[in-house]
N, C-alpha and C positions, 0 to 999 in steps of 0.2 A: 246527460244530454239527450238520451232516448226519450226521457220524460217530456222534454221540450218539443220534440218532434210530434209526440202524440197529442200535445196540446193544440196542434194545428189540424188535427185529423178531421174535424167536421167540415173544413173547407170554407172558402170565402163565400161561395154561393149560399150555404146554409146560414152563415152569419147575416148576410144581407137579407135573406128571406125572413129571418127572425126579426130583424129590425123593422122591416116593412109591416109584418103582421102585428107587431107590438104597437106600431104607429096607429093602425086601424083600431085596435082594441082600446088604446088609451086616448086616442084623439077623436076624430070625427065620428067613427063608428059607434062609440059608446056615449058621446056627448060629454066626456070628461076632459077638462082642460089640462094642459101640461103645466107643471109647476114653474113659477118664475124664480130665476136664480140671479143673485147679485153678480153682475158682470165682473166686478173686481175680485170675486171669490173663485174665478175660473182660471186655472193654469193652462198653459199651452200644451199641446200634444207633442211629446218628444219624438214620436215616430212619424210625424207629419212628413210625407214624401214631397209635397209641393214646396218649392223654395221661392217661386216668383208669383206674385199676385199683381195683375194688371191694375194700375191706378185708376184708369178710366172706367173699367168694369166695376171696380169697388165703389167708385163715386156714384155710378148709376144705381147699383144695388142699395147704397146708403140712402139715396134720394127716394127710392121706392119704399124702403122701410120707414122713412119719415112720413110718407103719405099713407101707407096701408098697414104698417106694422110688419113684423116678421111672420110670414105665413108658415114656413117649415122650421120646426124647432131644431136646435143643435142636439148632439148626443154627448153625454158626459158620464164619467164614473165618479162616485163619491169617495173622497179621501177623508183623512182624520181632520178634526177641528172644523167641521162644516165647510171644508174646501172641496173643490171639484176639479177634475182634470178633463180637458176636452178630448173626446174620441174622434168625432167628425163634425165638420161644419165650421172650419176655421175662417173660410171666406165670409160666411154669414156673421160670425162673431166679430170679425174686423169691421165689417160694414155697419153692424149694429153700434159699435163703439163710435164710428164716424158719425152716425146718425144721432148720437147723443143719448142712447138708451142707457139706463143704469141697471135694468133687469132684462133678462132674456128667457123665453120659454125653452125648456130643455127636457129631453127624455133621459132619465137617469137609469143606468143599467150597471150590472156587475160585470166587470171585465178585467182579466189579468193583462200583463204586458203583451203576451202573445196575441190575445184577441184584439187589443187596442191597435197593434200594428196591422193586423189583418183588416180590421174595419176601416182604418184610415186609408189603406191601400185600395179597398173596394170602392169607397166613395170617390176617390180621385181618379182611378183608372176608368170606372164605369160612368162617372157623372161629370168630372171636371176636365178630362182629357189632358193628362200630364204630357209634357213633351218627352221625347224619347230618352234624353239624358236623365231626367228625373225618374222615369220608369226603370232605367238601367241601374241607377244608384239605389233605388228601393229594392229591386231584385237582389242586388249584391248585399244589401244590409240584411234582408230576410235570410239569405243563405248563410251569412256569417253569424247572425244572432241565434239562429235555430239549427245550425249545422246541417243544412239541407243540401242535397245534390241538385243539379239542374233538373233531373227527372222528377224528383220529389216536388220541387218548386213549381214545375210546369203543371203538375196535378193540382196543387193548391190554388193557383191563379187561373186555372182553366185555359191554359195556352199550350201550344205544341212545344216540345223541348227545343226544337230548332229555333222557334221564335224567341224563347228565353235566351238561348245562346247568342242569337243575333243582337239582342239588346245589350247583353253583357260585353260583347266584343267592341261595342262603341266606346267603352271605357278605356280601351287600349289605344285609341286615337290620341294625337297630340291635343293638349289643352285648348289650343286655338280653334281646332276643328270642333271639339266638344262644345265650346262656347257658341260656335256658329250654328250647331244643331239646336242648342238651347234657345238661341235668339231667333230661330227660324230663318236663318240666312241660307241654310241648305237643308234638304230633307234627309230622312233616314235612308232613302234609296241612294242619294249621292254618297252618304257616309259609307254604306255597304260596298259601293264600288271602290272607294278609296282605301278601305281596310286591307285589301290584298297587296298594296304597295309596301315594300319593305324599307325603302329609302324615305326617311322623314322629310328630307329636303325636297324630293320629288313630289311627295304627298302634299306638302304645303304649297308647292308651286302650282299644282293642279287645283288645289282648294282655292287659291287666289284667282285662278282663271275662271272657276265656277262663279265666284262673286262678281268679278269684273265684267264677264261676258254673259251672265245669266244662262249658263249651260244647263240643259236638261239632263236627266239621268242617263239616257242613251248616249248622249254626246260624251259624258264623263266616262262611261263604260268603254267606249271606243278609244278615248284618249288614254285610258289606263292600259288597254290591250296593246296599243301602239308603243307605249312607254315600256311595257314588259318585253316587247320584241326587240326594241332598239335602244332602250334606255341604259342597259348594262354597259354596252360598249361606250356610250357617250359619257356615262358617269365615271368610268374608270380611266383616269389619266395615265399616259405612258410613264413608266418608271424612268427616273433620271439616271443616266449611265455614269459610271465612274469617270469616264473620259471627260464628260461635261463638267462634273464636279471639280476635277483637277484643273480644267481650263479656267473655270470661274475663280478657283482658289488662287491660281497664279496671277490672274488679272488684278484681284484685290491686293495681293501681296506686292505686286509691282507698284501699284498706286500708292500704297501706304509705306512701302519700303520696310516692311515688317513680315515676319513669318505668319502665314495664314493657312489654316486647314479647314476644309469643308467636308463634312461627313454626312452620310445618309442616316436617317433614323429608322425605327422599326416600321413606321407608317409611311405617310406621303411626305413628311417633312424631314428635317435634319438639323444640323448645327454648324455655325461658323465660329472658329476659334482664332483669336488674334493675340499673338504674343508680343508684349512690349518690354523694353529693357529698363526704362526709367520714366520719371514723371514727364519729361519733355515729349517722349513718344506718346504717352497717354493723352497729353493735351492735343497732339496732332490728330489722334483718333477722334477726340471730342470735336475738334474743329471741322474735320471732314464729315462727320455724321450730322452735325448741325448745319 
């Protein structure tokens, strides 16, 4: 596992700088064209952090490629049997397919799985502006794949450890809220205010208020503070006393003319037990309940 960590040692910045310098040497700077690769021979990048590609944006890029061609090559690594695997440039690859291209210019470089994940992350975070949930999921995947701590990951991606921690905390939010962040219904600032709430019901209630009333981050923070001060008393209902349970039990018993027992459970609920002597009494229960 230590070997995997060392594989990331050069850092994302170094990899990005290498890619840029190679582009100059192999492209405009030397007058040497990039090789054209059959689009059908290119496999997807399994480490691609981006999961959503806006259709309108892709259509615009495809139209531009039809008119002017693909200006910036994609980056791939060569596999066996003349196959290639995409490292970065999935948006360009998708748009090129939409534009009807059968071949695409590509920069071919050697890269192991570790480098592939790093370079895909670089391109998206620094050039494509991943949404906060996609960044959080990518950070989580990097930590799991390479057994990194938050501190080590923060060094690799060039961000503060607290920033990395804040992204990862988003994944603890209910799935409804994560979807809201992904779809840009709420910002990361809204989400960070909600994270401190321990009650899922209260959290989702405030989330709905953000959407319905277009609340800004400060308004949400104030709402969360008020909920923290008063919410606990409001959320915790008074316990049902034994006297009340006995009273309800007697009332149901008199109505059915059968023995009824009402018991408290471990939580907020409980159970009602009705004893019947024969099928006739069972039918009476059925009729009363329906």
